[in-house]
ZALOKE-25499 format. One record per residue: residue number from 1; residue in one letter; x, y, z of N, C-alpha, C in turn. Coordinates in steps of 0.02 Angstrom, whole numbers, plus 50000, padded with zeros to 5 digits. Atoms other than C-alpha are relative to their C-alpha. Layout:
// residues N
<r n="NUM" res="a" n_c1="X" n_c2="Y" n_c3="Z" ca_c1="X" ca_c2="Y" ca_c3="Z" c_c1="X" c_c2="Y" c_c3="Z"/>
...
This chain:
// residues 102
<r n="1" res="m" n_c1="50037" n_c2="49939" n_c3="50008" ca_c1="50004" ca_c2="49999" ca_c3="49997" c_c1="50035" c_c2="50069" c_c3="50000"/>
<r n="2" res="y" n_c1="49961" n_c2="49931" n_c3="50000" ca_c1="50056" ca_c2="50182" ca_c3="49959" c_c1="49964" c_c2="50051" c_c3="50029"/>
<r n="3" res="t" n_c1="50027" n_c2="49938" n_c3="49989" ca_c1="50032" ca_c2="50349" ca_c3="50017" c_c1="50022" c_c2="50053" c_c3="49954"/>
<r n="4" res="l" n_c1="49999" n_c2="49940" n_c3="50055" ca_c1="50001" ca_c2="50492" ca_c3="49893" c_c1="50003" c_c2="50064" c_c3="50029"/>
<r n="5" res="i" n_c1="49995" n_c2="49927" n_c3="49980" ca_c1="50055" ca_c2="50664" ca_c3="49926" c_c1="50001" c_c2="50043" c_c3="49938"/>
<r n="6" res="t" n_c1="50012" n_c2="49959" n_c3="50060" ca_c1="49990" ca_c2="50789" ca_c3="49807" c_c1="50056" c_c2="50063" c_c3="49994"/>
<r n="7" res="a" n_c1="49954" n_c2="49941" n_c3="50007" ca_c1="50079" ca_c2="50954" ca_c3="49749" c_c1="50071" c_c2="49980" c_c3="50010"/>
<r n="8" res="a" n_c1="49927" n_c2="50023" n_c3="50001" ca_c1="50244" ca_c2="50857" ca_c3="49710" c_c1="50043" c_c2="50053" c_c3="49985"/>
<r n="9" res="n" n_c1="49955" n_c2="49949" n_c3="50022" ca_c1="50322" ca_c2="51007" ca_c3="49646" c_c1="50007" c_c2="50058" c_c3="50055"/>
<r n="10" res="s" n_c1="49991" n_c2="49940" n_c3="49946" ca_c1="50312" ca_c2="51108" ca_c3="49814" c_c1="50053" c_c2="49968" c_c3="50062"/>
<r n="11" res="a" n_c1="49964" n_c2="50020" n_c3="49940" ca_c1="50424" ca_c2="51106" ca_c3="49963" c_c1="49963" c_c2="49964" c_c3="50054"/>
<r n="12" res="e" n_c1="50045" n_c2="50027" n_c3="49956" ca_c1="50279" ca_c2="51063" ca_c3="50074" c_c1="49992" c_c2="49927" c_c3="49992"/>
<r n="13" res="a" n_c1="50007" n_c2="50073" n_c3="50017" ca_c1="50263" ca_c2="50893" ca_c3="49981" c_c1="50068" c_c2="49966" c_c3="50027"/>
<r n="14" res="y" n_c1="49936" n_c2="50033" n_c3="49974" ca_c1="50449" ca_c2="50853" ca_c3="50019" c_c1="50010" c_c2="50001" c_c3="50070"/>
<r n="15" res="n" n_c1="50002" n_c2="50000" n_c3="49922" ca_c1="50433" ca_c2="50905" ca_c3="50204" c_c1="49956" c_c2="49947" c_c3="50024"/>
<r n="16" res="l" n_c1="50045" n_c2="50048" n_c3="49974" ca_c1="50292" ca_c2="50795" ca_c3="50227" c_c1="50021" c_c2="49928" c_c3="49984"/>
<r n="17" res="k" n_c1="49977" n_c2="50066" n_c3="50016" ca_c1="50364" ca_c2="50650" ca_c3="50133" c_c1="50063" c_c2="49982" c_c3="50056"/>
<r n="18" res="n" n_c1="49938" n_c2="50009" n_c3="49939" ca_c1="50526" ca_c2="50670" ca_c3="50256" c_c1="49965" c_c2="49981" c_c3="50066"/>
<r n="19" res="k" n_c1="50028" n_c2="50018" n_c3="49931" ca_c1="50413" ca_c2="50674" ca_c3="50408" c_c1="49968" c_c2="49927" c_c3="49996"/>
<r n="20" res="l" n_c1="50039" n_c2="50071" n_c3="49997" ca_c1="50310" ca_c2="50510" ca_c3="50348" c_c1="50050" c_c2="49949" c_c3="50001"/>
<r n="21" res="g" n_c1="49952" n_c2="50057" n_c3="50012" ca_c1="50461" ca_c2="50415" ca_c3="50298" c_c1="49988" c_c2="49945" c_c3="49965"/>
<r n="22" res="g" n_c1="50013" n_c2="50066" n_c3="50046" ca_c1="50473" ca_c2="50247" ca_c3="50208" c_c1="49995" c_c2="50001" c_c3="49931"/>
<r n="23" res="d" n_c1="49993" n_c2="50010" n_c3="50072" ca_c1="50481" ca_c2="50182" ca_c3="50037" c_c1="49932" c_c2="50003" c_c3="49962"/>
<r n="24" res="h" n_c1="50066" n_c2="50008" n_c3="50041" ca_c1="50297" ca_c2="50175" ca_c3="49996" c_c1="49961" c_c2="50067" c_c3="50004"/>
<r n="25" res="i" n_c1="50021" n_c2="49932" n_c3="49999" ca_c1="50268" ca_c2="50363" ca_c3="49970" c_c1="50003" c_c2="50020" c_c3="49924"/>
<r n="26" res="l" n_c1="49994" n_c2="49974" n_c3="50071" ca_c1="50219" ca_c2="50429" ca_c3="49795" c_c1="49979" c_c2="50074" c_c3="50004"/>
<r n="27" res="l" n_c1="50023" n_c2="49919" n_c3="50007" ca_c1="50220" ca_c2="50616" ca_c3="49754" c_c1="49971" c_c2="50008" c_c3="49930"/>
<r n="28" res="g" n_c1="50040" n_c2="49990" n_c3="50058" ca_c1="50097" ca_c2="50667" ca_c3="49623" c_c1="49978" c_c2="50074" c_c3="49987"/>
<r n="29" res="d" n_c1="50017" n_c2="49931" n_c3="50018" ca_c1="50050" ca_c2="50830" ca_c3="49536" c_c1="49968" c_c2="50004" c_c3="49937"/>
<r n="30" res="y" n_c1="50025" n_c2="49981" n_c3="50062" ca_c1="49943" ca_c2="50894" ca_c3="49398" c_c1="50027" c_c2="50043" c_c3="49960"/>
<r n="31" res="q" n_c1="49963" n_c2="49955" n_c3="50041" ca_c1="50058" ca_c2="51028" ca_c3="49353" c_c1="50064" c_c2="49975" c_c3="49977"/>
<r n="32" res="e" n_c1="49945" n_c2="50023" n_c3="50036" ca_c1="50212" ca_c2="51015" ca_c3="49258" c_c1="50053" c_c2="49966" c_c3="50046"/>
<r n="33" res="l" n_c1="49946" n_c2="50037" n_c3="49961" ca_c1="50338" ca_c2="50888" ca_c3="49315" c_c1="50054" c_c2="49971" c_c3="49958"/>
<r n="34" res="p" n_c1="49949" n_c2="50019" n_c3="50051" ca_c1="50504" ca_c2="50838" ca_c3="49246" c_c1="49989" c_c2="49929" c_c3="49979"/>
<r n="35" res="d" n_c1="50006" n_c2="50069" n_c3="50023" ca_c1="50496" ca_c2="50693" ca_c3="49132" c_c1="50035" c_c2="49945" c_c3="50029"/>
<r n="36" res="v" n_c1="49957" n_c2="50040" n_c3="49969" ca_c1="50641" ca_c2="50618" ca_c3="49210" c_c1="49971" c_c2="49961" c_c3="50056"/>
<r n="37" res="l" n_c1="50030" n_c2="50023" n_c3="49927" ca_c1="50553" ca_c2="50596" ca_c3="49379" c_c1="49942" c_c2="49957" c_c3="49981"/>
<r n="38" res="l" n_c1="50060" n_c2="50040" n_c3="50023" ca_c1="50394" ca_c2="50536" ca_c3="49293" c_c1="50023" c_c2="49927" c_c3="49978"/>
<r n="39" res="q" n_c1="49974" n_c2="50062" n_c3="50025" ca_c1="50490" ca_c2="50408" ca_c3="49196" c_c1="50027" c_c2="49945" c_c3="50055"/>
<r n="40" res="s" n_c1="49960" n_c2="50040" n_c3="49947" ca_c1="50584" ca_c2="50350" ca_c3="49352" c_c1="49952" c_c2="49963" c_c3="50045"/>
<r n="41" res="g" n_c1="50050" n_c2="50027" n_c3="49948" ca_c1="50423" ca_c2="50314" ca_c3="49447" c_c1="49995" c_c2="50036" c_c3="50064"/>
<r n="42" res="k" n_c1="50003" n_c2="49960" n_c3="49937" ca_c1="50472" ca_c2="50440" ca_c3="49584" c_c1="49947" c_c2="50050" c_c3="50006"/>
<r n="43" res="m" n_c1="50061" n_c2="49955" n_c3="49994" ca_c1="50327" ca_c2="50555" ca_c3="49537" c_c1="49952" c_c2="49973" c_c3="49944"/>
<r n="44" res="i" n_c1="50048" n_c2="50021" n_c3="50050" ca_c1="50159" ca_c2="50519" ca_c3="49451" c_c1="49956" c_c2="50067" c_c3="49982"/>
<r n="45" res="k" n_c1="50040" n_c2="49951" n_c3="50026" ca_c1="50044" ca_c2="50637" ca_c3="49354" c_c1="49922" c_c2="49977" c_c3="50031"/>
<r n="46" res="i" n_c1="50071" n_c2="50014" n_c3="49973" ca_c1="49875" ca_c2="50653" ca_c3="49439" c_c1="49949" c_c2="50042" c_c3="49964"/>
<r n="47" res="p" n_c1="50052" n_c2="49964" n_c3="50032" ca_c1="49709" ca_c2="50718" ca_c3="49379" c_c1="50002" c_c2="50081" c_c3="50023"/>
<r n="48" res="d" n_c1="50012" n_c2="49920" n_c3="49985" ca_c1="49679" ca_c2="50915" ca_c3="49366" c_c1="49929" c_c2="49998" c_c3="50040"/>
<r n="49" res="p" n_c1="50060" n_c2="49992" n_c3="49966" ca_c1="49555" ca_c2="50965" ca_c3="49495" c_c1="49952" c_c2="50038" c_c3="49965"/>
<r n="50" res="k" n_c1="50051" n_c2="49964" n_c3="50040" ca_c1="49467" ca_c2="51072" ca_c3="49369" c_c1="49965" c_c2="49954" c_c3="49958"/>
<r n="51" res="s" n_c1="50036" n_c2="50047" n_c3="50039" ca_c1="49408" ca_c2="50918" ca_c3="49281" c_c1="49929" c_c2="49982" c_c3="50041"/>
<r n="52" res="v" n_c1="50058" n_c2="50021" n_c3="49971" ca_c1="49224" ca_c2="50881" ca_c3="49315" c_c1="49992" c_c2="49926" c_c3="50030"/>
<r n="53" res="s" n_c1="49992" n_c2="50064" n_c3="49976" ca_c1="49272" ca_c2="50699" ca_c3="49345" c_c1="50053" c_c2="49984" c_c3="50048"/>
<r n="54" res="y" n_c1="49945" n_c2="50006" n_c3="49959" ca_c1="49413" ca_c2="50733" ca_c3="49463" c_c1="49997" c_c2="49951" c_c3="50055"/>
<r n="55" res="t" n_c1="50002" n_c2="50053" n_c3="49944" ca_c1="49362" ca_c2="50631" ca_c3="49613" c_c1="49994" c_c2="49932" c_c3="49971"/>
<r n="56" res="h" n_c1="50001" n_c2="50068" n_c3="50023" ca_c1="49319" ca_c2="50479" ca_c3="49502" c_c1="50070" c_c2="49980" c_c3="49966"/>
<r n="57" res="q" n_c1="49932" n_c2="50014" n_c3="50025" ca_c1="49490" ca_c2="50497" ca_c3="49414" c_c1="50047" c_c2="49984" c_c3="50056"/>
<r n="58" res="m" n_c1="49945" n_c2="50006" n_c3="49948" ca_c1="49584" ca_c2="50509" ca_c3="49576" c_c1="49982" c_c2="49931" c_c3="50029"/>
<r n="59" res="l" n_c1="50011" n_c2="50068" n_c3="49970" ca_c1="49486" ca_c2="50355" ca_c3="49649" c_c1="50027" c_c2="49949" c_c3="49952"/>
<r n="60" res="a" n_c1="49974" n_c2="50048" n_c3="50043" ca_c1="49533" ca_c2="50259" ca_c3="49492" c_c1="50079" c_c2="49988" c_c3="50004"/>
<r n="61" res="l" n_c1="49922" n_c2="49999" n_c3="50001" ca_c1="49714" ca_c2="50310" ca_c3="49504" c_c1="50023" c_c2="49968" c_c3="50067"/>
<r n="62" res="c" n_c1="49977" n_c2="50027" n_c3="49937" ca_c1="49725" ca_c2="50267" ca_c3="49687" c_c1="49991" c_c2="49920" c_c3="50006"/>
<r n="63" res="l" n_c1="50020" n_c2="50080" n_c3="50000" ca_c1="49647" ca_c2="50089" ca_c3="49657" c_c1="50059" c_c2="49975" c_c3="49949"/>
<r n="64" res="d" n_c1="49950" n_c2="50029" n_c3="50046" ca_c1="49769" ca_c2="50071" ca_c3="49508" c_c1="50068" c_c2="49993" c_c3="50031"/>
<r n="65" res="k" n_c1="49929" n_c2="49985" n_c3="49962" ca_c1="49928" ca_c2="50129" ca_c3="49619" c_c1="50000" c_c2="49969" c_c3="50062"/>
<r n="66" res="d" n_c1="50003" n_c2="50033" n_c3="49939" ca_c1="49870" ca_c2="50030" ca_c3="49769" c_c1="50010" c_c2="50058" c_c3="50053"/>
<r n="67" res="v" n_c1="50000" n_c2="49941" n_c3="49951" ca_c1="49850" ca_c2="50200" ca_c3="49870" c_c1="49951" c_c2="49990" c_c3="50057"/>
<r n="68" res="n" n_c1="50054" n_c2="50007" n_c3="49949" ca_c1="49769" ca_c2="50187" ca_c3="50038" c_c1="49994" c_c2="50068" c_c3="50043"/>
<r n="69" res="t" n_c1="50003" n_c2="49935" n_c3="49966" ca_c1="49810" ca_c2="50368" ca_c3="50104" c_c1="50014" c_c2="50058" c_c3="49950"/>
<r n="70" res="i" n_c1="49989" n_c2="49936" n_c3="50036" ca_c1="49802" ca_c2="50537" ca_c3="50016" c_c1="50011" c_c2="50054" c_c3="50040"/>
<r n="71" res="y" n_c1="49995" n_c2="49942" n_c3="49963" ca_c1="49876" ca_c2="50688" ca_c3="50080" c_c1="49993" c_c2="50058" c_c3="49946"/>
<r n="72" res="a" n_c1="50010" n_c2="49953" n_c3="50051" ca_c1="49799" ca_c2="50831" ca_c3="49982" c_c1="50028" c_c2="50067" c_c3="50023"/>
<r n="73" res="l" n_c1="49969" n_c2="49951" n_c3="49977" ca_c1="49910" ca_c2="50983" ca_c3="49992" c_c1="49970" c_c2="50072" c_c3="49977"/>
<r n="74" res="r" n_c1="50026" n_c2="49943" n_c3="50034" ca_c1="49824" ca_c2="51113" ca_c3="49872" c_c1="49926" c_c2="50004" c_c3="50022"/>
<r n="75" res="e" n_c1="50069" n_c2="49983" n_c3="49974" ca_c1="49658" ca_c2="51196" ca_c3="49929" c_c1="49941" c_c2="49965" c_c3="49965"/>
<r n="76" res="q" n_c1="50056" n_c2="50025" n_c3="50039" ca_c1="49553" ca_c2="51143" ca_c3="49776" c_c1="50001" c_c2="49930" c_c3="50006"/>
<r n="77" res="e" n_c1="49998" n_c2="50075" n_c3="49996" ca_c1="49611" ca_c2="50960" ca_c3="49783" c_c1="49970" c_c2="49978" c_c3="50068"/>
<r n="78" res="k" n_c1="50024" n_c2="50018" n_c3="49939" ca_c1="49573" ca_c2="50963" ca_c3="49969" c_c1="49925" c_c2="49999" c_c3="50010"/>
<r n="79" res="q" n_c1="50075" n_c2="49987" n_c3="49996" ca_c1="49401" ca_c2="51030" ca_c3="49950" c_c1="49964" c_c2="49939" c_c3="49966"/>
<r n="80" res="l" n_c1="50026" n_c2="50052" n_c3="50044" ca_c1="49356" ca_c2="50903" ca_c3="49815" c_c1="50001" c_c2="49931" c_c3="50037"/>
<r n="81" res="l" n_c1="49991" n_c2="50074" n_c3="49972" ca_c1="49423" ca_c2="50743" ca_c3="49907" c_c1="49970" c_c2="49996" c_c3="50061"/>
<r n="82" res="v" n_c1="50041" n_c2="49997" n_c3="49934" ca_c1="49355" ca_c2="50801" ca_c3="50080" c_c1="49932" c_c2="49984" c_c3="49985"/>
<r n="83" res="n" n_c1="50074" n_c2="50004" n_c3="50024" ca_c1="49182" ca_c2="50818" ca_c3="49986" c_c1="49984" c_c2="49927" c_c3="49987"/>
<r n="84" res="a" n_c1="50011" n_c2="50070" n_c3="50022" ca_c1="49205" ca_c2="50636" ca_c3="49923" c_c1="50028" c_c2="49950" c_c3="50044"/>
<r n="85" res="e" n_c1="49967" n_c2="50040" n_c3="49953" ca_c1="49283" ca_c2="50569" ca_c3="50081" c_c1="49967" c_c2="49929" c_c3="50019"/>
<r n="86" res="q" n_c1="50030" n_c2="50058" n_c3="49992" ca_c1="49148" ca_c2="50440" ca_c3="50102" c_c1="50003" c_c2="49952" c_c3="49947"/>
<r n="87" res="l" n_c1="49985" n_c2="50040" n_c3="50056" ca_c1="49172" ca_c2="50370" ca_c3="49930" c_c1="50064" c_c2="49965" c_c3="50005"/>
<r n="88" res="f" n_c1="49934" n_c2="50031" n_c3="49990" ca_c1="49352" ca_c2="50344" ca_c3="49960" c_c1="50003" c_c2="49956" c_c3="50064"/>
<r n="89" res="n" n_c1="49993" n_c2="50046" n_c3="49941" ca_c1="49329" ca_c2="50270" ca_c3="50135" c_c1="49961" c_c2="49936" c_c3="49982"/>
<r n="90" res="e" n_c1="50030" n_c2="50063" n_c3="50014" ca_c1="49214" ca_c2="50137" ca_c3="50053" c_c1="50054" c_c2="49950" c_c3="49969"/>
<r n="91" res="y" n_c1="49948" n_c2="50035" n_c3="50032" ca_c1="49372" ca_c2="50083" ca_c3="49958" c_c1="50061" c_c2="49992" c_c3="50050"/>
<r n="92" res="g" n_c1="49958" n_c2="49999" n_c3="49953" ca_c1="49479" ca_c2="50091" ca_c3="50116" c_c1="50058" c_c2="50048" c_c3="49983"/>
<r n="93" res="i" n_c1="49949" n_c2="49952" n_c3="50013" ca_c1="49566" ca_c2="50254" ca_c3="50059" c_c1="49985" c_c2="50055" c_c3="50050"/>
<r n="94" res="k" n_c1="50013" n_c2="49938" n_c3="49959" ca_c1="49592" ca_c2="50390" ca_c3="50190" c_c1="50028" c_c2="50063" c_c3="49966"/>
<r n="95" res="v" n_c1="49986" n_c2="49926" n_c3="50025" ca_c1="49586" ca_c2="50576" ca_c3="50135" c_c1="50029" c_c2="50038" c_c3="50059"/>
<r n="96" res="k" n_c1="49975" n_c2="49962" n_c3="49946" ca_c1="49704" ca_c2="50684" ca_c3="50239" c_c1="50011" c_c2="50065" c_c3="49968"/>
<r n="97" res="a" n_c1="49977" n_c2="49937" n_c3="50025" ca_c1="49733" ca_c2="50869" ca_c3="50226" c_c1="50075" c_c2="50009" c_c3="50028"/>
<r n="98" res="s" n_c1="49934" n_c2="49993" n_c3="49976" ca_c1="49911" ca_c2="50938" ca_c3="50250" c_c1="50004" c_c2="50020" c_c3="50072"/>
<r n="99" res="d" n_c1="49990" n_c2="49982" n_c3="49923" ca_c1="49871" ca_c2="51002" ca_c3="50421" c_c1="49968" c_c2="49952" c_c3="50052"/>
<r n="100" res="d" n_c1="50018" n_c2="50056" n_c3="49958" ca_c1="49808" ca_c2="50835" ca_c3="50483" c_c1="50054" c_c2="49971" c_c3="50039"/>
<r n="101" res="k" n_c1="49936" n_c2="50028" n_c3="49959" ca_c1="49913" ca_c2="50749" ca_c3="50618" c_c1="50022" c_c2="49940" c_c3="49954"/>
<r n="102" res="i" n_c1="49964" n_c2="50059" n_c3="50041" ca_c1="50036" ca_c2="50625" ca_c3="50542" c_c1="49995" c_c2="49936" c_c3="50049"/>
């Protein structure tokens, strides 16, 4: 099982990754990411929260990548995922905001 941290191109994401520790952490972003990091598997492209099907795309991504916890760092992502928290919980996926306790 993996933990997904959004906003991969931010310092906050790296700080959170260091706090969580472990090898089972994925960094993801919908904004531009270096191809080298995407190809290496260190980062993944996630859906854009502006998409009308964002929550369903995120759910599918989490199921495909075996993600059981999401830390949403950007406000728009946070709001959408918290609103769909019950759906994610049904699949055993916890949605956390960056200010939640680790």
